[in-house]
N, C-alpha and C positions, 0 to 999 in steps of 0.2 A: 954223501947220500949214495946209497947203492943203486945200481941199475934197476933192480926189482922195485925199490921204493919209488923211484922216478916214474916207472911205468904205472904203478898203482895210483900215483897222483894224477897222471894224465888221464887214466881211465875214469877217476872220480870226477875230474873237471869236465870230461866229455859227457858223463851222465848228467851233471848239473846243467851244462849248456843245452843238452837235448830236452831236459825237463823244463827249462826256461822257454824254449821254443814252443813246446806243447802248451805251457801255461799262457803264453801270448796268444796262440791260436784260440784257446778256450775263452780268453777274455774278449777277444774280437768277436768270436761267435756269439757269446752272451750279449754283447752290445747290439749286434744285428738282430738277434731274436727279440731283445727288448724293444728296439725300434719297430720291428714288425708287429709285435703285440700291441704296443702303444698306439701305433697308427691305425691298426685294424679296429681296436676298440673304439677309437675316436670316430672312425668312419662309419662303423655299424650304428652309431647313434644318430646318423644323418640319413633320413629316407631319400632314396633316389627319386629324381623328378618323374612326373607323369605328364602325358599329353594333356594340355588344357583345351577345353572347348570341344572335346570329342566324346562320343558315346563311350561309356565305361566298358572295358574289355571283359567279356563274359567267359573267357577260358577258365575252366576249373583248375584251381591250384593243385599241384601234384608234387609232393616232396618225397614220396617213398618209391614210386615206380618211375619208369623212364619218362622224361619230359620233353616236350617239343616247344622250342622258342622261335617265334616269328621274328626274323631279323630284317630290318628295313634300313637301307642306306639312302640318305638324301642330304642335299645341301640347300634345301629350300624349306626348312622347317618353319612353321608359323604362317606361311603364305596361304591365301585362300586358293582352293582348287589345286594344291600341290600334289604331284604324283611322285611315286617312289622310283628311285634310280636303280635300286637293287632289292630283290625279294628272295630271301633264303629262309630255310628252316634248319635250326640246329637241334639235333636229337642227342640227348644225353641220358645214359643209363647209369645210375649211381651204384648198381650192383656190380657191373662189369667195368665201370669207369670208361665206357666206350663212347666216342663222339662221332656223329655222322652229320654230313651237310647235304641238304637238298636245295638245289637252285631251281627256282620257278621262273620261267621266261615271262617277262612282263607283258608281251604282246599276244599272249594266248587269248583266244576268244572264249569267254566264259559267261555263265549266267550270274549276274549280280543281283541279289535280292532287292526287289522294288525298283530296279533300274534296267532290267532286261539284259540283252546281249551287249557286253562291253569288253574292252581289253582288261586283263587282270589288274594292272596297276591303277586303273580308273577307280576301282573300289575304294582305295585309300582316300582319294580326293573327294569322293561322295560321303564317306562315313568313317574315315580314320581307320585305325588298326582293328576295331571291332567288326566293321563291315567287311574288311579284308579277311578277317578270321572266318566269318560266316560264309564268305564266297569260296574260300579254300575248302572248308568243310563240306559245302554243298556240292562242289564240282569234283573233289578228289577224295572225300571221305576221311581227311586227315584232321585229327584233333590237335588244337594248339592251346597250350596252357599259359604261356607268357608271351610278351612282345618286347622288343627293344628297337628303338629308332636311333640310328647312329648318325651323328653329325660327322661329315667327312673330315672336318678339321680335327676331330677327336681321333680319327683313324691315323692321321699323320703323326700326331703327338704320341699315341700309344706305340706305334712302330719305332719311333726314335727313342722312346723310353726303354722298351724291351729289347730291341735289336739295334743298338747304337752304330754297329758296323754295317747295317743294311742287310738286304736279302739278295742273293745272287740269282739272276734270271737271264734267260736267253731271249733277247728282244729280236723278233723276226724281221722288223723293219722300223724305220723312223716313225715315231708317234709324237704328234704335237697338236693336231687340230681338235679344238674343243676341250682340252684338258689343262690349259694354262701352264704348260711346261713342255720342254722339248726333250725327248728321250731318243738317244742315238741307237742305231742298230748294233746288235752284237751282245756278247756275254758281259755282264757288268753287275756291280753292286748298286742297288737302288735303295734310297732312304725314303722317309715318310712321304714327302710331297711327290717325288718321282714314282714311288710305288703306287700311290693313289691314282696318278695319271695312267699308269700301266693297266690297272684293273678297271678303269673307267672308259678307256679308249674303245670306240666302237666303229670307227670309220675305216674298216677294212672289208675284205671280201666275205668274212665270216660274221660281220655285224655283231648282234647281241650274243650269238653263239660263241664267238671268239672271246668276248668279254667275260662270259660266264666261265669259260675254261680257265682264263687267267685269274679270275676271282678264286676259284677252287684251288688252283695251283698256289697262289700266294698265301691263302689261309692255311693250307697244309704246311707250307714251308715255314710260315711264322710260328706255327705250333711246334715244329721240330726245333727251330732255332731258339725260341724264347723259353722253352721249358728247362727246368733244373733248379737246384738250390740257389744259384746265383740270382734267379729272378724272384725267388720267394720274398726276399726283403723289399722288392719293388711293389708288392701287392698294395700296400697302403697308398702309395702315390698313384698306382693304376686305378684304384677305387676312387681316388679324388678326381681323376680324369673322367671316370664314368659318371660321377655326379655332375660334372660340367657339360659333358658332350653327349650324354645318352638320356633319352626319355624312355622309361620302362616301368613295368609293374612287378619286376622281379625284386623280391626283398633281398637286402644285402647279405643276410646269412646264407641264403641259397646260392647267391652269386659267389660268395667267398668259398663255399664248399666246392663248387665246380672249379673255381680258379686254383684252389690248392691241389686238386686232383691233376689239373693240367700241368702246373708248374713243378710238381713233384714226380712227374712222369708216370703217374698211376694209370693215366688214360692211354689207350693204344693208338695206333695210327688212325688218322682221320680218313674215313671212307666218304666218297661223294657220289651224288647222283644228280643228273639234270632231267627236269620235267618240262616239256615232253621228251621222252627218250627217242632215239633214232627210229625211223620207220613208223612213228605213231602220230604224225601230223602232216598237214599240207600248208603251203604258203598261199594265202588268198588276198585279193584286193577287195576289201569291204567297201560298199558304196558310201557309208558314212564314217567309218573308223579308219580307213586307209589300209595299210598292210597289216594283216593279222595272221596268227597261226591257228588253223582249225585242228582241234585235237581229238584223238580217239581216247575218250575218258576211261572206258573200260580197261584198255591196255595199260594206261598210265596208273590207274588205281592199283592194278595188279602189280605193276613194277614197284610202286611205293611200298606195298605190303611186303613183297619179297625182300626188298632192300632193308627195311626196318627189322625184319625177322632174322636176317643173315647175321652171322658172327663176322667180326672183322677178319681181315687176312692174317693179322698177327695172331689172333686167337686160334685160327685154324692151324697155324704152324706150331703152336705150343703143344 
């Protein structure tokens, strides 16, 4: 056999080997896509849970324009007079695929319909997500279309599912009191349980303000670490977690649309805002309610409007 013929055979087998590799990748890809579709269809046939025994949420459903979702975090669901540990609003624009997060300080002194002056988080214990929606609308002029109450156990499991290697954070000091876990000082990878403790810890000099900063930091990092095609096949399992650990009035198809935008990186960086903003409140000791934040509502309404109208930093740079 001549050298030229041997070379031709090597080239032919090289092409065949390369084709086999491509075929294998294609078959594996089809398998994952099939799993994703099968799991998604199965999940979409199951309605997500809704809060029992609470007034029905009156936020107008909005599937075409930007939507605002009231996000509530609590580990005391179902208890009488339960208050929310975390109050946030997730703003999503389906046209720009932009996501924004608004953190509402729970100790703000607000007017709660039919209950007078109260802390913001008291509205939930008096009338569930609907009364909290009315309270936010009355005091800040913000329309809310959906709600989602997240069981903290679900947060742990979702983190471990989407980011099995954890999230890197710089812990400023040891955290342990009140969070059922001990987190050492320094840069480290935190997993579900530790990450939950990190965002819930409030016994430092910044109190709730520090906790809100950590919540926004972690949610932003989670979004960056979890997105991508590798997470798309986990959507069915993630939706299963949502069925178990979240009470919401968001229909599964809307939730799936948002999730696909996030996991396929169509959405831009997550911008965040804290209400009240700096320079717009005073710390007071209320005779009946204890320590509260007295808020300049005009200034904070304006801050909310400007924040929601602004394009993200990523869009400005394009």
